[in-house]
Backbone as CSV, one residue per row, in Angstrom:
resi,resn,N_x,N_y,N_z,CA_x,CA_y,CA_z,C_x,C_y,C_z
1,MET,0.721,-1.161,-0.048,-0.289,0.099,-0.050,0.590,1.264,0.112
2,PRO,0.832,1.907,-0.633,1.532,3.480,-1.077,1.022,4.229,0.309
3,VAL,2.485,4.885,0.709,2.546,6.003,1.695,1.824,7.388,0.938
4,CYS,1.072,7.931,1.657,0.356,9.060,0.744,0.359,10.288,1.770
5,LEU,1.920,11.067,1.521,2.069,12.152,2.474,2.125,13.528,1.499
6,PRO,1.648,14.762,1.986,0.428,14.864,3.128,-0.750,14.460,3.127
7,LEU,-1.069,13.524,3.582,-2.685,13.310,3.516,-3.269,13.108,2.244
8,CYS,-2.215,12.995,1.096,-2.697,12.935,-0.106,-3.717,14.041,-0.722
9,LEU,-3.319,15.329,-0.355,-3.895,16.234,-0.682,-3.585,17.174,-2.032
10,SER,-2.855,15.631,-2.616,-2.661,16.480,-4.287,-4.035,15.996,-5.213
11,GLY,-4.326,14.750,-4.462,-5.345,13.986,-5.462,-6.475,13.269,-4.997
12,GLY,-7.079,12.583,-4.962,-8.184,11.548,-4.385,-9.074,12.689,-3.630
13,ARG,-9.963,11.610,-2.896,-11.269,12.061,-2.444,-11.049,13.235,-1.043
14,LEU,-9.523,12.927,-0.254,-9.288,13.498,0.775,-8.752,14.837,0.305
15,GLY,-8.018,15.049,-1.307,-7.875,15.962,-1.521,-8.893,16.658,-2.251
16,GLN,-10.160,16.524,-2.453,-11.362,16.956,-3.329,-11.860,17.669,-1.671
17,LEU,-11.932,16.738,-0.773,-12.736,17.252,0.133,-11.939,18.436,1.098
18,PHE,-10.754,18.443,1.195,-9.833,19.654,1.664,-10.182,20.818,0.934
19,SER,-10.120,21.027,-0.514,-10.423,21.767,-1.831,-11.720,22.444,-1.187
20,VAL,-12.994,21.909,-1.321,-13.997,21.996,-0.707,-14.047,22.694,0.421
21,LEU,-13.420,22.355,1.690,-13.715,23.215,2.896,-12.677,24.043,3.247
22,VAL,-11.733,24.297,2.166,-10.669,25.649,2.055,-11.746,26.491,1.448
23,MET,-12.204,26.483,0.491,-13.411,27.330,-0.062,-14.653,27.785,0.483
24,VAL,-15.097,26.929,1.501,-16.291,27.095,2.133,-15.457,27.946,3.129
25,ILE,-14.462,27.731,3.927,-13.798,28.299,5.216,-13.322,29.724,4.790
26,GLY,-12.939,29.827,3.445,-12.085,31.126,3.032,-13.530,31.890,2.776
27,LEU,-14.315,31.320,1.767,-15.551,32.180,0.975,-16.289,33.527,2.433
28,PRO,-16.739,32.878,3.221,-17.207,34.200,4.292,-15.903,35.411,4.123
29,ALA,-14.897,34.745,4.718,-13.696,36.124,5.100,-13.388,36.872,3.582
30,ALA,-13.538,35.947,2.644,-13.141,36.829,1.367,-14.594,38.015,1.162
31,LEU,-15.723,37.330,1.342,-16.808,38.254,1.139,-17.024,39.543,2.187
32,SER,-16.514,39.090,3.505,-16.785,40.163,4.168,-15.583,41.271,3.884
33,ALA,-14.500,40.541,3.392,-13.262,41.269,3.281,-13.667,42.431,1.822
34,GLN,-14.377,42.034,1.340,-14.902,42.468,0.004,-15.520,43.894,0.259
35,ALA,-16.980,43.559,1.585,-18.053,44.202,1.888,-17.360,45.696,2.135
36,VAL,-16.254,45.806,2.555,-15.455,46.670,2.704,-13.792,46.687,2.045
37,SER,-14.285,47.195,0.871,-12.973,46.812,0.064,-12.149,47.990,0.430
38,GLY,-12.492,49.376,0.507,-11.964,50.645,0.643,-12.319,51.736,1.383
39,PRO,-11.703,52.456,1.644,-12.089,53.609,2.759,-13.477,54.357,2.034
40,ALA,-14.470,54.991,2.899,-15.173,55.847,2.267,-14.741,57.095,1.752
41,GLU,-13.763,57.308,1.984,-13.098,58.504,1.205,-11.370,58.215,1.614
42,THR,-10.811,58.399,0.453,-9.452,58.713,0.714,-8.823,59.646,1.448
43,PRO,-7.799,59.358,2.659,-7.318,59.951,3.194,-6.636,61.426,2.611
44,PRO,-6.326,62.441,2.835,-5.213,63.590,2.336,-4.210,62.971,1.936
45,ALA,-3.310,63.443,0.912,-1.938,62.715,0.599,-0.857,63.388,1.875
46,ASP,-1.250,64.023,2.631,0.180,64.253,3.551,-0.669,63.234,5.130
47,PHE,-1.545,62.564,4.888,-2.013,61.894,6.043,-0.971,60.770,6.375
48,ALA,-0.128,60.861,7.526,1.076,60.260,7.701,0.875,58.798,8.295
49,ALA,-0.228,58.781,9.151,-0.397,57.335,10.188,-0.322,56.093,9.283
50,ALA,-0.177,55.015,10.109,-0.363,54.154,9.353,-1.662,53.139,9.073
51,GLN,-2.413,53.553,10.092,-3.861,53.307,10.275,-4.668,54.442,9.817
52,TYR,-6.009,54.343,9.088,-6.886,55.161,8.789,-8.324,54.804,9.159
53,VAL,-8.930,55.651,10.246,-10.558,55.262,10.057,-11.567,55.994,9.029
54,ASP,-12.107,55.482,8.306,-13.036,56.634,7.209,-13.876,56.781,7.910
55,SER,-15.039,57.419,7.365,-16.350,58.082,8.268,-17.334,57.015,8.457
56,ARG,-17.005,55.858,7.909,-17.927,54.856,8.386,-17.570,53.979,9.872
57,GLY,-16.303,54.763,10.150,-15.651,53.960,11.162,-14.945,52.757,11.355
58,CYS,-14.227,52.344,9.886,-13.845,50.980,9.376,-12.254,51.095,9.304
59,ALA,-11.350,50.613,9.865,-9.925,50.876,9.794,-9.339,50.124,8.681
60,PHE,-8.305,50.951,8.274,-7.660,50.468,6.839,-6.209,50.714,7.609
61,ALA,-5.119,49.738,7.078,-3.886,49.700,7.311,-3.246,50.426,6.145
62,ARG,-2.308,50.916,6.007,-1.399,51.635,4.651,-0.635,50.406,4.369
63,ALA,-0.391,50.274,3.258,0.027,49.403,2.374,0.797,49.898,1.129
64,ALA,2.008,49.715,0.761,3.001,50.198,-0.325,3.034,49.040,-1.331
65,VAL,2.466,49.393,-2.339,2.308,48.446,-3.407,2.895,48.940,-4.914
66,ASN,4.097,48.388,-5.143,4.632,48.788,-6.194,4.657,50.526,-6.080
67,GLY,5.336,51.090,-5.132,5.789,52.392,-4.737,4.398,53.440,-4.818
68,GLN,3.271,52.565,-4.852,2.043,53.633,-4.527,1.005,53.114,-3.252
69,ILE,0.298,54.109,-2.490,-0.149,54.034,-1.235,-1.238,53.063,-1.468
70,ARG,-1.947,52.003,-0.565,-2.804,51.504,-0.756,-3.572,51.459,0.538
71,TRP,-5.007,51.405,0.866,-5.487,51.411,2.014,-6.317,50.109,1.833
72,VAL,-5.961,49.313,2.858,-6.693,47.698,2.921,-7.126,47.329,4.427
73,PRO,-8.066,46.970,3.877,-9.174,46.559,5.244,-8.421,46.061,6.757
74,ARG,-8.487,46.647,7.509,-7.802,45.769,8.693,-9.248,44.661,9.390
75,LEU,-8.774,43.235,9.280,-9.639,42.206,9.611,-9.365,42.014,11.315
76,GLY,-10.569,41.819,12.035,-10.005,41.317,13.111,-9.951,39.696,13.484
77,ALA,-9.635,39.553,14.654,-9.929,37.750,14.693,-10.596,36.683,14.167
78,ASP,-11.719,37.468,14.227,-12.885,36.623,13.466,-12.769,36.956,12.237
79,ARG,-11.689,37.514,11.251,-11.978,37.690,9.996,-13.027,38.801,9.057
80,GLN,-13.220,39.208,10.117,-14.546,40.611,9.785,-14.081,42.161,10.065
81,PRO,-14.487,42.984,9.034,-13.738,44.239,8.774,-13.730,44.757,10.540
82,VAL,-12.481,45.340,10.635,-12.659,46.161,12.005,-13.336,47.469,11.547
83,CYS,-14.333,47.841,12.603,-15.540,48.892,12.243,-15.956,49.316,13.831
84,GLY,-16.643,50.474,13.574,-17.213,51.109,14.938,-16.174,51.750,15.742
85,LEU,-15.174,52.186,14.654,-14.159,52.916,15.575,-14.560,54.572,15.355
86,THR,-13.542,55.407,16.078,-14.054,56.923,15.835,-13.143,56.991,14.476
87,PRO,-13.599,57.765,13.653,-13.016,58.569,12.509,-11.664,59.506,12.532
88,SER,-10.581,58.973,11.870,-9.429,59.521,11.679,-9.532,61.042,11.746
89,LEU,-10.439,61.433,11.311,-10.270,62.965,10.577,-11.830,63.569,10.806
90,ALA,-11.791,64.740,11.319,-13.395,65.453,12.025,-13.973,65.846,10.738
91,ALA,-15.295,65.639,10.804,-16.296,65.925,9.843,-16.480,67.204,9.454
92,ALA,-16.230,67.669,8.271,-16.222,69.022,7.797,-17.650,69.536,8.444
93,PRO,-17.896,70.992,8.546,-18.789,71.584,9.176,-19.940,71.505,8.053
94,ALA,-21.285,71.634,8.781,-22.200,71.720,7.714,-22.503,72.906,7.100
95,ALA,-22.641,73.337,6.122,-22.803,74.296,5.216,-24.218,75.137,5.589
């Protein structure tokens, strides 16, 4: 009988089951991250902090990608976007 390491994940029923489990477990996290894909408003160019909280109260981390700044959603231990925080910038006064 052949030895199958690690757990025959490259094929067979166990490999298929593993693939399905990854999709089922990973899908909700991907969907929740997409629900808050970017800040409600982009922070000003001179905003220097590593974290930005938009007007919805959702937190975003600064990330440099190919020399450009991107704001990526912060996720909690439950893989849900971190929201409900005080915005980083004061709201503009009503006209």
